[in-house]
N, C-alpha and C positions, 0 to 999 in steps of 0.2 A: 926733164922737168914734166914733170907729171902734172896733169889737168883733167879738171871732171866739168863735162860738159853738159847741163840740164834744161829741156829743148823740147817742146811736145811733139814738133811738126819733125816727121821722121826725115824729110826732104835737106829743111834747113840743117837738122843735126850733123847729116851725113856731109853736106857743104861745109860746116865748120870745123867737122872730124878729119876732113880730107886737107882742109885748107892748113890747119894747125899741127897735125902729123908729117905734113910735106915741110914744115919751118922750123922740126926737130921737138915737136912737143911729143910724149907719151898721153895719148888721150882716152878716156873713157866716159861711156856716154849713157846715160840715162835718160828715162823722159817723162817723168812725176815725180811732185814732192815728197814723197815718203823717200822713194829711192832715192834721192839726192840725200835726206837727211843721212839714211843706213849709210850711204858708199861715203859721204861726207864724214863718220864717226869711225867706219872700218877700216878707212884708206888714210894715208897722209897725201895729198896736195900741195903743190905751190900755190897754185891759184882756181877759183873756179868761177865758169861762164853760166849764171841762172836768170832762163827766164823767170818771168814776173807769173804769167799768167799760165798754170800746170793742172792738168788734173792729182786729184786728192790732198794734197798743200799746194797754196799760190806759195811764187817767188820771198813774200813777207813772209808769208810763216817759215819755210825754211830756214832763213837769216834768223829771226826769233829762236826756233829751238835750237840749232848750231851755236848762237852766240850763248845761248843760256847753258849749253853744254859745256860752256869754255873753248868750243871751238874757233880758233882768231883765223883760220883760214884765210888771205882777200879773197872778196868778192866783187865779181862784175857785172851787175843785173843787166840785162835787156829786154826792154821792150816797147810795145807799138804805141804806147803812150807819152808824153814828152812835156807835159805840164809839169808846172813845181811841185807841187803837192805829191804827186806822185815821187818826184826823185828825192823832194824833202822825208817822205816816210820810207826811204830806201835807207838813206842814212841814216836818220833816226834809229833805225833796227842793228845796223850793224853795218851795211853795204860799205864797200870802200870806192864803187865807180860803178857808172851807169851811163848805159846805151842805149837809143833809141833807133828801131828797126825802120827805114832800111840802112843798115851800118855800110861804111868801109872797110873790105878787110884790112886795111892796111891801117887803119886806124884802132882796129879792135889788137892785134897783134903790138902794134907800138903801145896801149893801153896794158894790155895784159903783161907785157917785158915791166913797164912801170911800177906795177905793184909789186911783181918777182921782185924785181930789186928793192924795194920798200922792205918787204917782207909780212910776213904777220904783223899784222898793230900791235901795239902792248894791249892787254885787258885796264879798261877804264880804272881809275884809281877809287876805290869803297869811298864815298864821302861819308863821314862819321861827326855827330854831335852828341855823345852821350849814349844814351840805346836806342837812338834814331839814326837808322844808314839809309842811304839811297844808293844802289849801286845802278849805275850810267850804263852799262851793258844791258843788265837786265830790264832796265825800266822798273825796278821794285824796290819798294819802302819797305821797311819794318822798323816797329817800336815793339822794345821788350821781348824778339823775338817772334812778332807775329808779322803780317802782311798787312800794310796798311790798302787798300783801293784806294786810288785819285784816280780823276779824269785827265787826260794831257794838258788841261791850263792848272791844273793844281800841281799838276808832277813838272811842271816847265815853270812856276813860280816857288815850289817848293827845291828844286834844283839849283834856280837862280842865287836863291836864299844862300843853301849849305854847300856850294863854289864860295860864297862871300861870306861864313859864318864867324861871329863875332864882329863882323864889320857894319855899320850903317848904313841902308842904303833908301834911296829918298823913293818915293812913289812915281817920278819921272824916269827914275833909272828901270826900274821894273816893268814902267810900261814900254819903254823903250828893248827892253829884252824878251821880254813873259810877250808882249803886244804885239806892237809895230812902231816903229818910230813915226810912223804917219795916222798913228792911233789919234782918232778926232772927239770920240765918244766920255763919256764922265772921268774922270782922273776917280773920282771915288769907286771905281769897278774894283779897285784896288784894295779898297777896304772891305768888302766883299768876299773878295775871293783870300783875303787873310782871314775873316772869317771862317769860312767855307773848310781850310786847313786846320785851323785850331782843332774844331770839332771832329777832326778823324785824326791830328795827329797828338795833339794835347790831352784835350776835356777828356775823352778815357782813359789814359793812364794818368792822369792826375798829373800832368807836368806842364809846364809854361815856357817850350821852347821860342816862339814865337814872341819879341819882344816890343811892343811898341815905345819909339824914342819920342818923346812929343815933341811935337815944332819940326822934326828933323827925318822919321818914318820909321823903318823896322830891321829887325836883325835876329838873327839866329843864335840863342846862346851856347855857345861854346861846348856847353857842359851838359847839353840839351835843358837844362832848364829844370 
């Protein structure tokens, strides 16, 4: 089993390398994000251990670039941070597991073996409604072949609608999925973001993908409007 360790602290990197090698892994080590992208692109690995705080490219950017290149090597991210948002960002970009420092070496080995057994994840299915497409892996939206730049909230709303294209979803369903089940603000915020989305994915292309179903909610037309 071949494994790539990406860690900028030489002492920790060597400790992890020795421990993994003694457990039967063939281990390559690099110390910055640029070398990580190069190594993972040039070689095939069964799994990668990736620190977040790295020189040149941070771990988040390494994951993003690899997934954009359709590299689906399982990635376990290491970080001194343990906040929910840090983990959420890692998973949103395409990481497969997350472990905070300091960590148990036994737990690290168990997590890595679990990822190897699971294998490389399948590439997420491209979501499409006519000429409107959303690539969950790249978090990329296109209309008529042109990239549409969305804010994170706009993207989350569009992804939710695209997963249910053709179906009507209510404001409360949107709030629960895209905002938070405990959201206590004005539910009309959904209408505001629907308008934002229309200005970006519909108006410039003279299309009507997002439909309002009076008294019920919204839907994405299956043919993209």
